[in-house]
Steps between C-alpha positions, in 0.01 A plus 500: 500500500623858480471742208712817512514790257821696548557833321852388409489118477157447341254219589618217725297192592627284788338156516488262796713187464358231274252741341457445126641775278156559349393636840714807431326564167160450668589748774616758246180455298283537811688806625544665158301821581698551822831421327427739214413777745823442691701494175350838405602632841848352450527670161409833662775443760756433226393816315532701822853369558603559137370859520762581766770509237829597665338590833417311818267601784631551853243583770308730265805651328628413154870418471671512162720201413839583351699198378878513536745246356723339762267579790400206722299675772211745488566847635245777546580864441192715549233380260739281298587135555836413346468132404713231332473477121312197365232354727513711817219318683715282733700806609181705528339239724804503729482881515125500572551238772760720674278804458201307639683425823595868532138608436326235712723506809421854626130456418486170686689639800262798519191278467610253767592784737153651453341160565720421800605180324830336403608295202784247497633514142453678170551335161444632149368239258353449155181306571276439201170557680573668835595859570595444860476257789535486876577171673371405843858553623502859372714445190401756236536457125428746220502475123755731335261549207291731720751771411366490144166629634391825665635590844159476678479134390834419666389688811178298512675162466745590777214602730304188404783269603592703807138476620529122480744523789195598706225304321609195297173449312291714264213552741305825533730587790800476268349728233394756764863509616629541144251780431598685818858528372443498124158661437518470117610137499204386286620712205841332520342153516296580189809635324692178569214281377473703180868571426703247699579292190676800345756518782773318310819608325 
């Protein structure tokens, strides 16, 4: 059985096959204090997102959204994002994905050069629970939503994954390597734990 509380979707209970439906109600009753705490956190996330108004974060900056009838793509001019009228989120996600590749690529190249390591591929994704990954074959993946956070957080995640090219686990040796290249990484980890749920459009 799995119980999830999502800031956007609410409470979800996934039962094993052939489990009686009352098992879901029993799980919710047993986990009520935890669920209520997570729902309060989810409400705070929604309030944070609503408070943005017509602005979106971009690596610590605030970009103003300006809707334009007839526009299909997002275009940035200085601190303004010109977006399609109506619901601009699909176009905004495409724009953030392109921007993520442009932001991650030079950081990843610099990190791997410093480590004397090589990666085999770079993809930009929209994982629900992961900010980045490094496969055993050296394929690197990063979540475009990192661009909605501060720049040091993106830097940390890039270094984290690049260091996995040298050490594939999360042993002490791995964290020593991360710290040697990203001394303030713990602050970024804390920031992601506390604010990661707010990194949505």
